[in-house]
Every structure is written in structure tokens, then in C-alpha cells.
C-alpha positions as CSV (number, residue, x, y, z in Angstrom):
1,M,114.0,16.4,132.8
2,A,112.5,20.0,133.2
3,S,108.8,20.3,132.7
4,T,107.5,21.5,129.4
5,D,104.5,23.1,130.9
6,P,104.2,26.9,130.2
7,K,104.5,28.9,133.2
8,P,100.9,30.0,134.6
9,F,99.6,33.0,133.3
10,N,97.4,34.4,136.2
11,I,94.4,36.3,135.0
12,I,92.2,37.6,137.9
13,I,88.7,38.5,137.1
14,A,87.0,40.9,139.9
15,L,83.3,40.4,140.3
16,F,80.7,42.2,142.1
17,P,77.1,42.2,142.8
18,G,75.2,43.3,139.7
19,V,77.9,42.6,137.1
20,T,77.1,41.9,133.6
21,Q,78.0,38.2,132.7
22,L,79.0,38.7,129.3
23,D,81.5,41.5,130.3
24,F,83.7,38.7,131.7
25,T,82.5,35.3,130.1
26,G,83.2,36.7,126.6
27,P,86.8,37.7,127.6
28,H,87.1,34.3,129.6
29,Q,86.3,32.3,126.5
30,V,89.1,34.0,124.6
31,L,91.7,34.3,127.3
32,A,91.4,30.7,128.3
33,R,93.1,29.8,125.3
34,L,96.3,31.5,126.2
35,P,99.1,29.1,126.8
36,G,99.2,28.4,130.6
37,A,96.3,30.5,131.3
38,K,95.0,30.1,134.8
39,I,91.9,32.2,135.2
40,T,90.4,33.0,138.6
41,A,87.2,34.9,139.4
42,A,87.0,36.3,142.6
43,S,84.9,38.6,144.7
44,L,85.1,40.9,147.8
45,E,83.2,38.3,150.0
46,G,83.8,35.1,148.1
47,G,81.1,32.6,147.6
48,E,78.4,33.3,145.2
49,I,77.7,36.4,142.8
50,E,74.4,36.6,140.7
51,A,74.8,38.1,137.4
52,E,71.3,38.6,135.8
53,G,70.0,35.3,136.7
54,L,73.2,33.3,136.4
55,V,74.9,32.3,139.7
56,F,78.7,32.0,139.7
57,A,79.8,29.9,142.8
58,R,82.7,28.7,144.9
59,M,84.6,31.9,144.4
60,P,87.7,32.8,146.5
61,K,87.9,36.3,148.2
62,L,89.9,39.1,146.5
63,S,92.0,39.3,149.5
64,S,93.3,35.8,149.2
65,I,95.0,36.6,145.7
66,D,98.6,37.2,145.7
67,A,99.1,40.5,144.0
68,H,102.6,39.8,143.0
69,K,101.5,36.9,140.9
70,V,98.7,38.9,138.9
71,D,99.6,38.9,135.1
72,V,96.2,40.3,134.1
73,L,93.5,42.1,136.2
74,L,90.2,42.1,134.6
75,V,87.4,44.3,135.8
76,P,83.9,43.9,134.3
77,G,81.2,46.3,134.4
78,G,77.3,46.1,135.1
79,L,74.4,47.7,136.6
80,G,76.1,47.3,139.9
81,T,79.0,49.6,139.1
82,G,77.4,52.5,141.2
83,Q,77.6,50.4,144.3
84,A,80.9,49.0,143.3
85,V,82.7,52.4,143.1
86,E,81.3,53.4,146.5
87,N,82.5,50.2,148.2
88,A,85.8,51.1,149.7
89,A,86.9,47.6,150.5
90,F,86.3,46.5,146.8
91,I,88.2,49.5,145.6
92,A,91.1,49.0,147.8
93,E,91.3,45.4,146.6
94,I,91.4,46.7,142.8
95,R,94.0,49.1,143.8
96,R,96.1,46.5,145.5
97,L,95.8,43.7,142.7
98,A,96.6,46.3,139.8
99,E,99.9,47.4,141.7
100,H,101.9,44.7,140.4
101,A,99.7,43.6,137.5
102,R,101.4,43.2,134.0
103,Y,98.3,44.5,132.4
104,I,95.3,46.4,134.0
105,T,92.1,45.8,131.9
106,S,88.5,46.4,132.0
107,V,85.3,46.0,130.0
108,C,82.3,48.3,129.7
109,T,81.8,50.3,133.0
110,G,84.5,48.3,134.6
111,S,86.8,51.3,133.5
112,L,84.8,53.3,135.9
113,I,86.0,51.2,138.8
114,L,89.6,51.4,137.5
115,G,88.8,55.0,137.7
116,A,87.6,54.9,141.3
117,A,90.7,53.1,142.0
118,G,92.7,56.0,140.8
119,L,94.3,54.1,138.0
120,L,93.1,56.1,134.9
121,K,94.3,59.6,135.7
122,G,95.7,61.2,132.5
123,K,94.9,57.7,130.8
124,R,92.7,57.2,127.6
125,A,90.0,54.8,128.3
126,A,86.9,53.3,126.7
127,T,83.7,52.3,128.5
128,H,80.0,51.8,127.6
129,W,78.9,54.8,125.4
130,A,76.1,55.7,127.9
131,W,78.7,56.2,130.7
132,R,81.5,57.8,128.6
133,D,80.8,61.2,130.1
134,T,81.6,59.9,133.7
135,L,85.1,59.0,133.0
136,P,86.5,62.6,133.2
137,L,85.4,62.8,136.8
138,Y,88.1,60.3,137.6
139,G,90.7,62.1,135.5
140,A,90.6,59.7,132.6
141,I,90.3,60.9,129.0
142,P,87.3,59.2,127.2
143,D,88.0,57.4,124.0
144,D,84.9,56.2,121.8
145,A,87.1,53.4,120.4
146,R,85.9,49.8,120.9
147,V,89.3,48.9,122.3
148,V,91.6,51.4,123.9
149,R,95.2,50.9,125.0
150,D,97.1,53.3,126.9
151,G,100.5,51.8,128.3
152,N,99.7,48.5,130.1
153,I,95.9,49.7,130.5
154,F,93.6,48.0,128.0
155,T,89.9,49.0,128.2
156,G,86.9,47.9,126.2
157,G,83.6,49.5,125.3
158,G,80.2,48.0,126.2
159,V,79.6,44.2,127.0
160,T,80.3,42.6,123.5
161,A,83.4,44.8,123.1
162,G,85.0,42.4,125.6
163,I,85.6,39.9,123.0
164,D,87.5,42.4,120.8
165,F,89.4,43.6,123.9
166,A,90.4,40.0,124.7
167,L,91.7,39.3,121.3
168,T,93.7,42.5,121.2
169,L,95.3,41.4,124.4
170,V,96.1,38.1,123.1
171,A,97.7,39.5,120.2
172,E,99.7,41.7,122.5
173,I,100.9,38.8,124.6
174,V,101.5,36.0,122.0
175,G,101.1,37.4,118.8
176,P,98.7,38.5,115.9
177,E,98.7,35.0,114.5
178,A,97.8,33.3,117.7
179,A,95.0,36.0,118.3
180,Q,93.6,35.3,114.6
181,A,93.9,31.4,115.5
182,T,91.7,31.9,118.5
183,Q,89.3,33.8,116.7
184,L,89.0,31.2,114.1
185,G,88.6,28.8,116.6
186,L,85.7,30.6,118.1
187,E,84.1,31.3,114.7
188,Y,84.0,35.0,115.8
189,A,82.7,36.8,112.7
190,P,80.1,39.3,113.8
191,A,77.4,39.9,111.2
192,P,74.6,41.5,113.4
193,P,70.9,41.7,112.1
194,F,70.7,45.3,112.8
195,N,73.2,48.2,112.2
196,S,72.4,49.8,115.6
197,G,75.1,48.7,117.9
198,R,76.6,52.3,118.4
199,P,74.7,55.3,119.4
200,E,75.9,57.2,116.0
201,L,74.5,54.1,113.9
202,A,71.1,53.6,115.7
203,P,67.7,55.1,114.5
204,P,66.9,58.2,116.7
205,E,63.9,56.6,118.3
206,V,65.9,53.5,119.2
207,L,68.7,55.8,120.8
208,A,66.0,57.7,122.7
209,L,64.6,54.5,124.1
210,V,67.7,53.2,125.4
211,K,68.9,56.2,126.9
212,G,65.6,56.5,128.8
213,R,66.2,53.0,130.1
214,Y,69.7,53.8,131.3
215,K,69.0,57.2,132.7
216,E,68.6,56.3,136.2
217,R,71.6,54.1,136.4
218,V,73.6,56.5,134.7
219,D,72.7,59.3,137.0
220,E,73.5,56.9,140.0
221,V,77.0,56.1,138.8
222,D,77.8,59.8,137.8
223,A,76.6,60.7,141.5
224,A,78.8,58.1,142.8
225,A,81.7,59.2,140.7
226,R,81.3,62.8,141.8
227,K,81.3,61.8,145.5
228,A,84.3,59.8,144.9
229,A,86.2,62.7,143.1
230,T,85.7,64.7,146.2
231,V,87.4,62.3,148.8
């Protein structure tokens, strides 16, 4: 008798030092409910990656992943994005894994990593609002939507947008009803205590405060992008 188990649906999450954990753990929670989902978090060196105090261990190396079997490539962002886009070996692995991927995706500043790999030229893409102006350095077209699709490329905005992105991808793969069922199962019904989750909504003094906190990292990633654009 033939097996009734669904064909494995391979989702590869490419991690790097300084990654933001919610950028990938949020989507992971959603995508893990896809039929046949097999999610592998991998990094350039394998072993352990620390994400803001949480340690993710026993990861394989990206080079061990068979690119021909990748259904979804997910690249999260984080404060280590600047170093990631300058890591030629890491970017080469992103490019290799994306070559045959059914869907190429990112959350937050992960889109800048896709850009550094040459995957966003002429494509609309989202990223964290503070880094939106960096996208054109990679030939991408910035879009301020929370989730952006351009062909087989799905990109999410900053951090929490990863959950919205993942539900959008689930709807694409198995249909809106299944995505809504997943949303209900996770009781995902955002009702934030403050209406300051986007720069155009936040009070001016809060926006100035956050911009000040991010300035050094924004400048770092911008400089890395400009360097990469000249190579």
C-alpha cells in the first residue's frame, strides 16, 4: 500500500550571528503547521548561534543542504545583518540555496541579505522601516507594505511582520482557509496596547528616540551595502 504521508516540504532558515530570534521563530511557528513541513535551521559554520541571549544549537552547515530540495528559503534579519552581507561565503550559500527554491523569502533586514546575493534586482521588497532606504543600493524597489510579493519572492517588514508573512505564504501554498485555520489555532489576533508600531503612527518623540538607537546600525548596514554595490 502506498504511503499517505505528505511529501516533505523543505523549509530552510539561514541563520547568522546577531540574528533576531522572532524574525524566524514567529514564521517557524506558522510554517511548522504546513502539511509535510520539514524545517531546518542552518548556519554557515553549523553548531550554535546566539540570538539576543537565546542559543540555537546542533545546527547543520548551510553547505550540507541540497539546494535542489529547497521549497522555501527563509532569511531573517537582525543586528548582525551588516556583518552578514559582507560575509562572502554566507552570501554565496544564500545564492546557491535560492537557485532552485520554490519560494525565496525574508523577514526584516533579511531582505538586505537577499539583495546582497543579487536576488532583488528590479524586485519590490519590504524590510524594517529603518533600513528601507538601503534596499535601492541592491537594485530593489522599497515597498512599505507589511508583506510584499514579487513573483516567487515574499518579503516581510520588521520582526513581527514575519507572522503575517508566514500566513500569507501558507495561503499561497495551501489556500486561504488553511491559513485562517492556522491563524485561529495560534490565536493570532493582534491588539497592541499602543498604536506606535509604524513610524507614521508613533509619536514624534518616540520616533526620534528609536531612530537615535538605530542610527549606528543603520549606518553600518548602509556602508556594507554601498561596498557590496561596488563589487
